[in-house]
PDB file of N, CA, C and O in Angstrom:
ATOM      1  N   MET A   1       7.101   4.657  -5.970  1.00  0.00           N
ATOM      2  CA  MET A   1       5.935   5.493  -6.130  1.00  0.00           C
ATOM      3  C   MET A   1       6.243   6.547  -7.182  1.00  0.00           C
ATOM      4  O   MET A   1       6.779   7.608  -6.864  1.00  0.00           O
ATOM      5  N   PRO A   2       5.909   6.261  -8.426  1.00  0.00           N
ATOM      6  CA  PRO A   2       6.203   7.218  -9.496  1.00  0.00           C
ATOM      7  C   PRO A   2       5.417   8.521  -9.352  1.00  0.00           C
ATOM      8  O   PRO A   2       4.191   8.504  -9.249  1.00  0.00           O
ATOM      9  N   THR A   3       6.122   9.637  -9.345  1.00  0.00           N
ATOM     10  CA  THR A   3       5.491  10.946  -9.302  1.00  0.00           C
ATOM     11  C   THR A   3       5.105  11.348 -10.718  1.00  0.00           C
ATOM     12  O   THR A   3       5.921  11.283 -11.637  1.00  0.00           O
ATOM     13  N   VAL A   4       3.854  11.763 -10.885  1.00  0.00           N
ATOM     14  CA  VAL A   4       3.324  12.151 -12.187  1.00  0.00           C
ATOM     15  C   VAL A   4       3.370  13.664 -12.364  1.00  0.00           C
ATOM     16  O   VAL A   4       3.597  14.162 -13.467  1.00  0.00           O
ATOM     17  N   LEU A   5       3.154  14.391 -11.271  1.00  0.00           N
ATOM     18  CA  LEU A   5       3.001  15.841 -11.344  1.00  0.00           C
ATOM     19  C   LEU A   5       3.326  16.436  -9.980  1.00  0.00           C
ATOM     20  O   LEU A   5       3.060  15.831  -8.942  1.00  0.00           O
ATOM     21  N   ARG A   6       3.899  17.617 -10.003  1.00  0.00           N
ATOM     22  CA  ARG A   6       4.051  18.430  -8.794  1.00  0.00           C
ATOM     23  C   ARG A   6       3.389  19.765  -9.089  1.00  0.00           C
ATOM     24  O   ARG A   6       3.628  20.375 -10.131  1.00  0.00           O
ATOM     25  N   HIS A   7       2.550  20.212  -8.155  1.00  0.00           N
ATOM     26  CA  HIS A   7       1.793  21.444  -8.378  1.00  0.00           C
ATOM     27  C   HIS A   7       1.590  22.134  -7.029  1.00  0.00           C
ATOM     28  O   HIS A   7       0.967  21.572  -6.128  1.00  0.00           O
ATOM     29  N   ASP A   8       2.111  23.342  -6.893  1.00  0.00           N
ATOM     30  CA  ASP A   8       1.938  24.149  -5.672  1.00  0.00           C
ATOM     31  C   ASP A   8       2.259  23.380  -4.389  1.00  0.00           C
ATOM     32  O   ASP A   8       1.548  23.510  -3.393  1.00  0.00           O
ATOM     33  N   GLY A   9       3.307  22.595  -4.411  1.00  0.00           N
ATOM     34  CA  GLY A   9       3.721  21.857  -3.228  1.00  0.00           C
ATOM     35  C   GLY A   9       3.030  20.521  -3.025  1.00  0.00           C
ATOM     36  O   GLY A   9       3.330  19.815  -2.063  1.00  0.00           O
ATOM     37  N   PHE A  10       2.115  20.162  -3.907  1.00  0.00           N
ATOM     38  CA  PHE A  10       1.429  18.872  -3.848  1.00  0.00           C
ATOM     39  C   PHE A  10       2.120  17.901  -4.802  1.00  0.00           C
ATOM     40  O   PHE A  10       2.573  18.286  -5.879  1.00  0.00           O
ATOM     41  N   ARG A  11       2.192  16.642  -4.389  1.00  0.00           N
ATOM     42  CA  ARG A  11       2.773  15.604  -5.236  1.00  0.00           C
ATOM     43  C   ARG A  11       1.662  14.660  -5.671  1.00  0.00           C
ATOM     44  O   ARG A  11       0.915  14.138  -4.844  1.00  0.00           O
ATOM     45  N   PHE A  12       1.560  14.449  -6.979  1.00  0.00           N
ATOM     46  CA  PHE A  12       0.561  13.567  -7.573  1.00  0.00           C
ATOM     47  C   PHE A  12       1.305  12.318  -8.035  1.00  0.00           C
ATOM     48  O   PHE A  12       2.275  12.412  -8.788  1.00  0.00           O
ATOM     49  N   PHE A  13       0.853  11.152  -7.586  1.00  0.00           N
ATOM     50  CA  PHE A  13       1.639   9.944  -7.828  1.00  0.00           C
ATOM     51  C   PHE A  13       0.768   8.697  -7.847  1.00  0.00           C
ATOM     52  O   PHE A  13      -0.415   8.731  -7.506  1.00  0.00           O
ATOM     53  N   PHE A  14       1.394   7.589  -8.259  1.00  0.00           N
ATOM     54  CA  PHE A  14       0.797   6.260  -8.192  1.00  0.00           C
ATOM     55  C   PHE A  14       1.635   5.428  -7.231  1.00  0.00           C
ATOM     56  O   PHE A  14       2.831   5.673  -7.071  1.00  0.00           O
ATOM     57  N   TYR A  15       1.022   4.466  -6.606  1.00  0.00           N
ATOM     58  CA  TYR A  15       1.787   3.459  -5.882  1.00  0.00           C
ATOM     59  C   TYR A  15       2.244   2.419  -6.909  1.00  0.00           C
ATOM     60  O   TYR A  15       1.541   2.162  -7.886  1.00  0.00           O
ATOM     61  N   SER A  16       3.394   1.833  -6.695  1.00  0.00           N
ATOM     62  CA  SER A  16       3.926   0.849  -7.638  1.00  0.00           C
ATOM     63  C   SER A  16       3.019  -0.369  -7.750  1.00  0.00           C
ATOM     64  O   SER A  16       2.916  -0.960  -8.825  1.00  0.00           O
ATOM     65  N   ASP A  17       2.365  -0.755  -6.668  1.00  0.00           N
ATOM     66  CA  ASP A  17       1.450  -1.893  -6.668  1.00  0.00           C
ATOM     67  C   ASP A  17       0.051  -1.359  -6.398  1.00  0.00           C
ATOM     68  O   ASP A  17      -0.308  -1.093  -5.251  1.00  0.00           O
ATOM     69  N   GLU A  18      -0.729  -1.205  -7.444  1.00  0.00           N
ATOM     70  CA  GLU A  18      -2.065  -0.607  -7.315  1.00  0.00           C
ATOM     71  C   GLU A  18      -3.168  -1.662  -7.223  1.00  0.00           C
ATOM     72  O   GLU A  18      -4.291  -1.436  -7.675  1.00  0.00           O
ATOM     73  N   GLY A  19      -2.844  -2.800  -6.642  1.00  0.00           N
ATOM     74  CA  GLY A  19      -3.869  -3.813  -6.386  1.00  0.00           C
ATOM     75  C   GLY A  19      -3.863  -4.935  -7.391  1.00  0.00           C
ATOM     76  O   GLY A  19      -3.374  -4.795  -8.512  1.00  0.00           O
ATOM     77  N   ASN A  20      -4.418  -6.051  -6.966  1.00  0.00           N
ATOM     78  CA  ASN A  20      -4.553  -7.215  -7.831  1.00  0.00           C
ATOM     79  C   ASN A  20      -5.931  -7.804  -7.547  1.00  0.00           C
ATOM     80  O   ASN A  20      -6.116  -8.429  -6.503  1.00  0.00           O
ATOM     81  N   PRO A  21      -6.897  -7.628  -8.436  1.00  0.00           N
ATOM     82  CA  PRO A  21      -6.731  -7.024  -9.768  1.00  0.00           C
ATOM     83  C   PRO A  21      -6.495  -5.509  -9.681  1.00  0.00           C
ATOM     84  O   PRO A  21      -6.807  -4.858  -8.684  1.00  0.00           O
ATOM     85  N   LEU A  22      -5.941  -4.996 -10.754  1.00  0.00           N
ATOM     86  CA  LEU A  22      -5.614  -3.576 -10.845  1.00  0.00           C
ATOM     87  C   LEU A  22      -6.871  -2.727 -10.683  1.00  0.00           C
ATOM     88  O   LEU A  22      -7.895  -2.993 -11.312  1.00  0.00           O
ATOM     89  N   GLU A  23      -6.783  -1.698  -9.831  1.00  0.00           N
ATOM     90  CA  GLU A  23      -7.895  -0.780  -9.658  1.00  0.00           C
ATOM     91  C   GLU A  23      -8.051   0.084 -10.898  1.00  0.00           C
ATOM     92  O   GLU A  23      -7.109   0.217 -11.680  1.00  0.00           O
ATOM     93  N   PRO A  24      -9.250   0.686 -11.093  1.00  0.00           N
ATOM     94  CA  PRO A  24      -9.430   1.626 -12.202  1.00  0.00           C
ATOM     95  C   PRO A  24      -8.455   2.802 -12.062  1.00  0.00           C
ATOM     96  O   PRO A  24      -7.931   3.044 -10.975  1.00  0.00           O
ATOM     97  N   PRO A  25      -8.212   3.529 -13.156  1.00  0.00           N
ATOM     98  CA  PRO A  25      -7.271   4.656 -13.127  1.00  0.00           C
ATOM     99  C   PRO A  25      -7.611   5.678 -12.035  1.00  0.00           C
ATOM    100  O   PRO A  25      -8.755   6.111 -11.898  1.00  0.00           O
ATOM    101  N   HIS A  26      -6.593   6.045 -11.271  1.00  0.00           N
ATOM    102  CA  HIS A  26      -6.729   7.019 -10.204  1.00  0.00           C
ATOM    103  C   HIS A  26      -5.358   7.602  -9.911  1.00  0.00           C
ATOM    104  O   HIS A  26      -4.346   7.130 -10.428  1.00  0.00           O
ATOM    105  N   VAL A  27      -5.335   8.629  -9.080  1.00  0.00           N
ATOM    106  CA  VAL A  27      -4.073   9.254  -8.690  1.00  0.00           C
ATOM    107  C   VAL A  27      -4.148   9.586  -7.194  1.00  0.00           C
ATOM    108  O   VAL A  27      -5.205   9.933  -6.665  1.00  0.00           O
ATOM    109  N   HIS A  28      -3.014   9.470  -6.546  1.00  0.00           N
ATOM    110  CA  HIS A  28      -2.886   9.849  -5.140  1.00  0.00           C
ATOM    111  C   HIS A  28      -2.248  11.232  -5.089  1.00  0.00           C
ATOM    112  O   HIS A  28      -1.411  11.567  -5.926  1.00  0.00           O
ATOM    113  N   VAL A  29      -2.644  12.027  -4.108  1.00  0.00           N
ATOM    114  CA  VAL A  29      -2.087  13.368  -3.923  1.00  0.00           C
ATOM    115  C   VAL A  29      -1.626  13.475  -2.475  1.00  0.00           C
ATOM    116  O   VAL A  29      -2.335  13.081  -1.550  1.00  0.00           O
ATOM    117  N   GLN A  30      -0.435  14.011  -2.300  1.00  0.00           N
ATOM    118  CA  GLN A  30       0.141  14.093  -0.961  1.00  0.00           C
ATOM    119  C   GLN A  30       0.788  15.454  -0.744  1.00  0.00           C
ATOM    120  O   GLN A  30       1.383  16.041  -1.647  1.00  0.00           O
ATOM    121  N   ARG A  31       0.650  15.926   0.480  1.00  0.00           N
ATOM    122  CA  ARG A  31       1.365  17.129   0.914  1.00  0.00           C
ATOM    123  C   ARG A  31       1.443  17.066   2.434  1.00  0.00           C
ATOM    124  O   ARG A  31       0.431  16.911   3.119  1.00  0.00           O
ATOM    125  N   GLY A  32       2.648  17.187   2.941  1.00  0.00           N
ATOM    126  CA  GLY A  32       2.815  17.031   4.378  1.00  0.00           C
ATOM    127  C   GLY A  32       2.353  15.653   4.792  1.00  0.00           C
ATOM    128  O   GLY A  32       2.721  14.659   4.165  1.00  0.00           O
ATOM    129  N   GLY A  33       1.558  15.580   5.831  1.00  0.00           N
ATOM    130  CA  GLY A  33       1.036  14.301   6.295  1.00  0.00           C
ATOM    131  C   GLY A  33      -0.323  13.953   5.727  1.00  0.00           C
ATOM    132  O   GLY A  33      -0.903  12.936   6.107  1.00  0.00           O
ATOM    133  N   ALA A  34      -0.849  14.774   4.822  1.00  0.00           N
ATOM    134  CA  ALA A  34      -2.176  14.539   4.245  1.00  0.00           C
ATOM    135  C   ALA A  34      -2.062  13.805   2.917  1.00  0.00           C
ATOM    136  O   ALA A  34      -1.096  13.980   2.175  1.00  0.00           O
ATOM    137  N   GLU A  35      -3.063  12.979   2.630  1.00  0.00           N
ATOM    138  CA  GLU A  35      -3.100  12.259   1.357  1.00  0.00           C
ATOM    139  C   GLU A  35      -4.539  12.037   0.925  1.00  0.00           C
ATOM    140  O   GLU A  35      -5.428  11.841   1.754  1.00  0.00           O
ATOM    141  N   ALA A  36      -4.757  12.072  -0.380  1.00  0.00           N
ATOM    142  CA  ALA A  36      -6.075  11.787  -0.947  1.00  0.00           C
ATOM    143  C   ALA A  36      -5.898  10.928  -2.198  1.00  0.00           C
ATOM    144  O   ALA A  36      -4.825  10.875  -2.798  1.00  0.00           O
ATOM    145  N   LYS A  37      -6.974  10.267  -2.561  1.00  0.00           N
ATOM    146  CA  LYS A  37      -7.008   9.435  -3.766  1.00  0.00           C
ATOM    147  C   LYS A  37      -8.183   9.915  -4.609  1.00  0.00           C
ATOM    148  O   LYS A  37      -9.289  10.097  -4.101  1.00  0.00           O
ATOM    149  N   PHE A  38      -7.934  10.120  -5.902  1.00  0.00           N
ATOM    150  CA  PHE A  38      -8.959  10.600  -6.825  1.00  0.00           C
ATOM    151  C   PHE A  38      -9.165   9.610  -7.958  1.00  0.00           C
ATOM    152  O   PHE A  38      -8.206   9.227  -8.629  1.00  0.00           O
ATOM    153  N   TRP A  39     -10.400   9.194  -8.176  1.00  0.00           N
ATOM    154  CA  TRP A  39     -10.746   8.431  -9.375  1.00  0.00           C
ATOM    155  C   TRP A  39     -10.707   9.391 -10.554  1.00  0.00           C
ATOM    156  O   TRP A  39     -11.002  10.576 -10.399  1.00  0.00           O
ATOM    157  N   LEU A  40     -10.349   8.892 -11.725  1.00  0.00           N
ATOM    158  CA  LEU A  40     -10.261   9.738 -12.918  1.00  0.00           C
ATOM    159  C   LEU A  40     -11.486   9.631 -13.816  1.00  0.00           C
ATOM    160  O   LEU A  40     -11.777  10.566 -14.561  1.00  0.00           O
ATOM    161  N   ARG A  41     -12.198   8.537 -13.766  1.00  0.00           N
ATOM    162  CA  ARG A  41     -13.351   8.308 -14.637  1.00  0.00           C
ATOM    163  C   ARG A  41     -14.476   7.668 -13.852  1.00  0.00           C
ATOM    164  O   ARG A  41     -14.204   6.968 -12.877  1.00  0.00           O
ATOM    165  N   PRO A  42     -15.721   7.873 -14.228  1.00  0.00           N
ATOM    166  CA  PRO A  42     -16.175   8.641 -15.378  1.00  0.00           C
ATOM    167  C   PRO A  42     -15.970  10.134 -15.206  1.00  0.00           C
ATOM    168  O   PRO A  42     -15.900  10.873 -16.187  1.00  0.00           O
ATOM    169  N   GLU A  43     -15.875  10.579 -13.963  1.00  0.00           N
ATOM    170  CA  GLU A  43     -15.527  11.973 -13.689  1.00  0.00           C
ATOM    171  C   GLU A  43     -14.567  11.977 -12.508  1.00  0.00           C
ATOM    172  O   GLU A  43     -14.519  11.019 -11.737  1.00  0.00           O
ATOM    173  N   VAL A  44     -13.817  13.038 -12.370  1.00  0.00           N
ATOM    174  CA  VAL A  44     -12.882  13.136 -11.250  1.00  0.00           C
ATOM    175  C   VAL A  44     -13.689  13.172  -9.955  1.00  0.00           C
ATOM    176  O   VAL A  44     -14.606  13.978  -9.801  1.00  0.00           O
ATOM    177  N   ALA A  45     -13.331  12.286  -9.027  1.00  0.00           N
ATOM    178  CA  ALA A  45     -14.046  12.201  -7.750  1.00  0.00           C
ATOM    179  C   ALA A  45     -13.084  11.758  -6.652  1.00  0.00           C
ATOM    180  O   ALA A  45     -12.171  10.968  -6.891  1.00  0.00           O
ATOM    181  N   VAL A  46     -13.298  12.269  -5.470  1.00  0.00           N
ATOM    182  CA  VAL A  46     -12.488  11.864  -4.326  1.00  0.00           C
ATOM    183  C   VAL A  46     -12.882  10.444  -3.923  1.00  0.00           C
ATOM    184  O   VAL A  46     -14.049  10.169  -3.645  1.00  0.00           O
ATOM    185  N   ALA A  47     -11.904   9.556  -3.895  1.00  0.00           N
ATOM    186  CA  ALA A  47     -12.145   8.187  -3.438  1.00  0.00           C
ATOM    187  C   ALA A  47     -12.000   8.114  -1.918  1.00  0.00           C
ATOM    188  O   ALA A  47     -12.789   7.461  -1.237  1.00  0.00           O
ATOM    189  N   ARG A  48     -10.979   8.794  -1.404  1.00  0.00           N
ATOM    190  CA  ARG A  48     -10.766   8.866   0.044  1.00  0.00           C
ATOM    191  C   ARG A  48      -9.803   9.999   0.338  1.00  0.00           C
ATOM    192  O   ARG A  48      -9.061  10.444  -0.538  1.00  0.00           O
ATOM    193  N   SER A  49      -9.822  10.457   1.569  1.00  0.00           N
ATOM    194  CA  SER A  49      -8.927  11.540   1.961  1.00  0.00           C
ATOM    195  C   SER A  49      -8.649  11.461   3.446  1.00  0.00           C
ATOM    196  O   SER A  49      -9.516  11.100   4.241  1.00  0.00           O
ATOM    197  N   ALA A  50      -7.428  11.804   3.806  1.00  0.00           N
ATOM    198  CA  ALA A  50      -7.044  11.898   5.211  1.00  0.00           C
ATOM    199  C   ALA A  50      -6.176  13.136   5.365  1.00  0.00           C
ATOM    200  O   ALA A  50      -5.043  13.172   4.884  1.00  0.00           O
ATOM    201  N   GLY A  51      -6.707  14.149   6.037  1.00  0.00           N
ATOM    202  CA  GLY A  51      -5.916  15.326   6.341  1.00  0.00           C
ATOM    203  C   GLY A  51      -6.167  16.560   5.498  1.00  0.00           C
ATOM    204  O   GLY A  51      -5.686  17.637   5.850  1.00  0.00           O
ATOM    205  N   PHE A  52      -6.904  16.449   4.395  1.00  0.00           N
ATOM    206  CA  PHE A  52      -7.225  17.620   3.576  1.00  0.00           C
ATOM    207  C   PHE A  52      -8.622  18.110   3.931  1.00  0.00           C
ATOM    208  O   PHE A  52      -9.526  17.308   4.164  1.00  0.00           O
ATOM    209  N   ASP A  53      -8.798  19.435   3.971  1.00  0.00           N
ATOM    210  CA  ASP A  53     -10.134  19.976   4.223  1.00  0.00           C
ATOM    211  C   ASP A  53     -10.931  20.007   2.914  1.00  0.00           C
ATOM    212  O   ASP A  53     -10.378  19.791   1.836  1.00  0.00           O
ATOM    213  N   ALA A  54     -12.221  20.277   3.022  1.00  0.00           N
ATOM    214  CA  ALA A  54     -13.123  20.242   1.870  1.00  0.00           C
ATOM    215  C   ALA A  54     -12.710  21.243   0.788  1.00  0.00           C
ATOM    216  O   ALA A  54     -12.797  20.939  -0.402  1.00  0.00           O
ATOM    217  N   ARG A  55     -12.269  22.410   1.188  1.00  0.00           N
ATOM    218  CA  ARG A  55     -11.853  23.432   0.211  1.00  0.00           C
ATOM    219  C   ARG A  55     -10.648  22.951  -0.593  1.00  0.00           C
ATOM    220  O   ARG A  55     -10.611  23.106  -1.814  1.00  0.00           O
ATOM    221  N   THR A  56      -9.675  22.373   0.084  1.00  0.00           N
ATOM    222  CA  THR A  56      -8.487  21.861  -0.598  1.00  0.00           C
ATOM    223  C   THR A  56      -8.861  20.713  -1.529  1.00  0.00           C
ATOM    224  O   THR A  56      -8.322  20.623  -2.632  1.00  0.00           O
ATOM    225  N   LEU A  57      -9.764  19.841  -1.115  1.00  0.00           N
ATOM    226  CA  LEU A  57     -10.191  18.731  -1.979  1.00  0.00           C
ATOM    227  C   LEU A  57     -10.897  19.228  -3.235  1.00  0.00           C
ATOM    228  O   LEU A  57     -10.707  18.674  -4.318  1.00  0.00           O
ATOM    229  N   ARG A  58     -11.706  20.265  -3.095  1.00  0.00           N
ATOM    230  CA  ARG A  58     -12.356  20.843  -4.292  1.00  0.00           C
ATOM    231  C   ARG A  58     -11.309  21.403  -5.236  1.00  0.00           C
ATOM    232  O   ARG A  58     -11.382  21.190  -6.447  1.00  0.00           O
ATOM    233  N   TRP A  59     -10.337  22.116  -4.690  1.00  0.00           N
ATOM    234  CA  TRP A  59      -9.276  22.685  -5.513  1.00  0.00           C
ATOM    235  C   TRP A  59      -8.442  21.577  -6.164  1.00  0.00           C
ATOM    236  O   TRP A  59      -8.118  21.664  -7.348  1.00  0.00           O
ATOM    237  N   LEU A  60      -8.097  20.543  -5.405  1.00  0.00           N
ATOM    238  CA  LEU A  60      -7.335  19.432  -5.959  1.00  0.00           C
ATOM    239  C   LEU A  60      -8.115  18.720  -7.060  1.00  0.00           C
ATOM    240  O   LEU A  60      -7.525  18.279  -8.047  1.00  0.00           O
ATOM    241  N   SER A  61      -9.424  18.605  -6.905  1.00  0.00           N
ATOM    242  CA  SER A  61     -10.253  17.999  -7.956  1.00  0.00           C
ATOM    243  C   SER A  61     -10.118  18.772  -9.263  1.00  0.00           C
ATOM    244  O   SER A  61     -10.040  18.176 -10.337  1.00  0.00           O
ATOM    245  N   LEU A  62     -10.091  20.092  -9.168  1.00  0.00           N
ATOM    246  CA  LEU A  62      -9.920  20.920 -10.366  1.00  0.00           C
ATOM    247  C   LEU A  62      -8.532  20.735 -10.978  1.00  0.00           C
ATOM    248  O   LEU A  62      -8.388  20.706 -12.200  1.00  0.00           O
ATOM    249  N   VAL A  63      -7.519  20.611 -10.134  1.00  0.00           N
ATOM    250  CA  VAL A  63      -6.155  20.378 -10.637  1.00  0.00           C
ATOM    251  C   VAL A  63      -6.089  19.030 -11.341  1.00  0.00           C
ATOM    252  O   VAL A  63      -5.528  18.925 -12.432  1.00  0.00           O
ATOM    253  N   VAL A  64      -6.656  17.999 -10.725  1.00  0.00           N
ATOM    254  CA  VAL A  64      -6.663  16.669 -11.349  1.00  0.00           C
ATOM    255  C   VAL A  64      -7.414  16.721 -12.670  1.00  0.00           C
ATOM    256  O   VAL A  64      -6.946  16.171 -13.667  1.00  0.00           O
ATOM    257  N   GLU A  65      -8.570  17.370 -12.693  1.00  0.00           N
ATOM    258  CA  GLU A  65      -9.352  17.504 -13.932  1.00  0.00           C
ATOM    259  C   GLU A  65      -8.536  18.198 -15.015  1.00  0.00           C
ATOM    260  O   GLU A  65      -8.545  17.770 -16.169  1.00  0.00           O
ATOM    261  N   GLY A  66      -7.839  19.254 -14.655  1.00  0.00           N
ATOM    262  CA  GLY A  66      -7.046  20.000 -15.624  1.00  0.00           C
ATOM    263  C   GLY A  66      -5.850  19.242 -16.161  1.00  0.00           C
ATOM    264  O   GLY A  66      -5.344  19.560 -17.238  1.00  0.00           O
ATOM    265  N   HIS A  67      -5.391  18.239 -15.421  1.00  0.00           N
ATOM    266  CA  HIS A  67      -4.230  17.440 -15.839  1.00  0.00           C
ATOM    267  C   HIS A  67      -4.594  15.981 -16.090  1.00  0.00           C
ATOM    268  O   HIS A  67      -3.718  15.118 -16.143  1.00  0.00           O
ATOM    269  N   ARG A  68      -5.882  15.711 -16.243  1.00  0.00           N
ATOM    270  CA  ARG A  68      -6.345  14.322 -16.360  1.00  0.00           C
ATOM    271  C   ARG A  68      -5.706  13.582 -17.525  1.00  0.00           C
ATOM    272  O   ARG A  68      -5.347  12.413 -17.381  1.00  0.00           O
ATOM    273  N   GLU A  69      -5.556  14.222 -18.663  1.00  0.00           N
ATOM    274  CA  GLU A  69      -4.958  13.540 -19.819  1.00  0.00           C
ATOM    275  C   GLU A  69      -3.520  13.124 -19.524  1.00  0.00           C
ATOM    276  O   GLU A  69      -3.115  12.012 -19.863  1.00  0.00           O
ATOM    277  N   VAL A  70      -2.759  13.996 -18.903  1.00  0.00           N
ATOM    278  CA  VAL A  70      -1.373  13.681 -18.548  1.00  0.00           C
ATOM    279  C   VAL A  70      -1.334  12.541 -17.531  1.00  0.00           C
ATOM    280  O   VAL A  70      -0.529  11.617 -17.649  1.00  0.00           O
ATOM    281  N   ILE A  71      -2.210  12.618 -16.538  1.00  0.00           N
ATOM    282  CA  ILE A  71      -2.247  11.591 -15.497  1.00  0.00           C
ATOM    283  C   ILE A  71      -2.656  10.250 -16.093  1.00  0.00           C
ATOM    284  O   ILE A  71      -2.037   9.228 -15.794  1.00  0.00           O
ATOM    285  N   GLU A  72      -3.691  10.239 -16.933  1.00  0.00           N
ATOM    286  CA  GLU A  72      -4.130   8.994 -17.566  1.00  0.00           C
ATOM    287  C   GLU A  72      -3.046   8.430 -18.487  1.00  0.00           C
ATOM    288  O   GLU A  72      -2.847   7.217 -18.542  1.00  0.00           O
ATOM    289  N   GLY A  73      -2.356   9.296 -19.201  1.00  0.00           N
ATOM    290  CA  GLY A  73      -1.270   8.827 -20.053  1.00  0.00           C
ATOM    291  C   GLY A  73      -0.182   8.161 -19.239  1.00  0.00           C
ATOM    292  O   GLY A  73       0.354   7.128 -19.639  1.00  0.00           O
ATOM    293  N   ALA A  74       0.148   8.746 -18.096  1.00  0.00           N
ATOM    294  CA  ALA A  74       1.158   8.161 -17.215  1.00  0.00           C
ATOM    295  C   ALA A  74       0.649   6.844 -16.632  1.00  0.00           C
ATOM    296  O   ALA A  74       1.407   5.881 -16.514  1.00  0.00           O
ATOM    297  N   TRP A  75      -0.629   6.802 -16.268  1.00  0.00           N
ATOM    298  CA  TRP A  75      -1.230   5.558 -15.740  1.00  0.00           C
ATOM    299  C   TRP A  75      -1.118   4.452 -16.778  1.00  0.00           C
ATOM    300  O   TRP A  75      -0.663   3.349 -16.474  1.00  0.00           O
ATOM    301  N   ASN A  76      -1.534   4.751 -18.003  1.00  0.00           N
ATOM    302  CA  ASN A  76      -1.494   3.744 -19.070  1.00  0.00           C
ATOM    303  C   ASN A  76      -0.076   3.315 -19.388  1.00  0.00           C
ATOM    304  O   ASN A  76       0.169   2.147 -19.688  1.00  0.00           O
ATOM    305  N   GLY A  77       0.860   4.252 -19.325  1.00  0.00           N
ATOM    306  CA  GLY A  77       2.251   3.918 -19.553  1.00  0.00           C
ATOM    307  C   GLY A  77       2.809   3.020 -18.462  1.00  0.00           C
ATOM    308  O   GLY A  77       3.670   2.180 -18.725  1.00  0.00           O
ATOM    309  N   ARG A  78       2.327   3.192 -17.247  1.00  0.00           N
ATOM    310  CA  ARG A  78       2.831   2.413 -16.111  1.00  0.00           C
ATOM    311  C   ARG A  78       2.123   1.064 -15.980  1.00  0.00           C
ATOM    312  O   ARG A  78       2.763   0.043 -15.731  1.00  0.00           O
ATOM    313  N   PHE A  79       0.801   1.067 -16.147  1.00  0.00           N
ATOM    314  CA  PHE A  79       0.015  -0.139 -15.865  1.00  0.00           C
ATOM    315  C   PHE A  79      -0.671  -0.731 -17.091  1.00  0.00           C
ATOM    316  O   PHE A  79      -1.188  -1.847 -17.040  1.00  0.00           O
ATOM    317  N   GLY A  80      -0.674   0.028 -18.212  1.00  0.00           N
ATOM    318  CA  GLY A  80      -1.437  -0.366 -19.398  1.00  0.00           C
ATOM    319  C   GLY A  80      -0.894  -1.502 -20.118  1.00  0.00           C
ATOM    320  O   GLY A  80      -1.457  -1.918 -21.130  1.00  0.00           O
TER     321      GLY A  80
END
């Protein structure tokens, strides 16, 4: 599970096997026992979440948006 970013105790990462066929670009975020998945395009959106409250998901969406180019570059480097 390659880690792309660490921010305020959250880990942003991809799973090594992201489906067959490959899913569209996205990133997983984990902290403690909570995890969420965010689509990157056409806009950053929560795909699913377990354990994060709505406020944290809104904040994480902003973090993903602010680092989207880095995350997409890492996605393309890994799966492109």
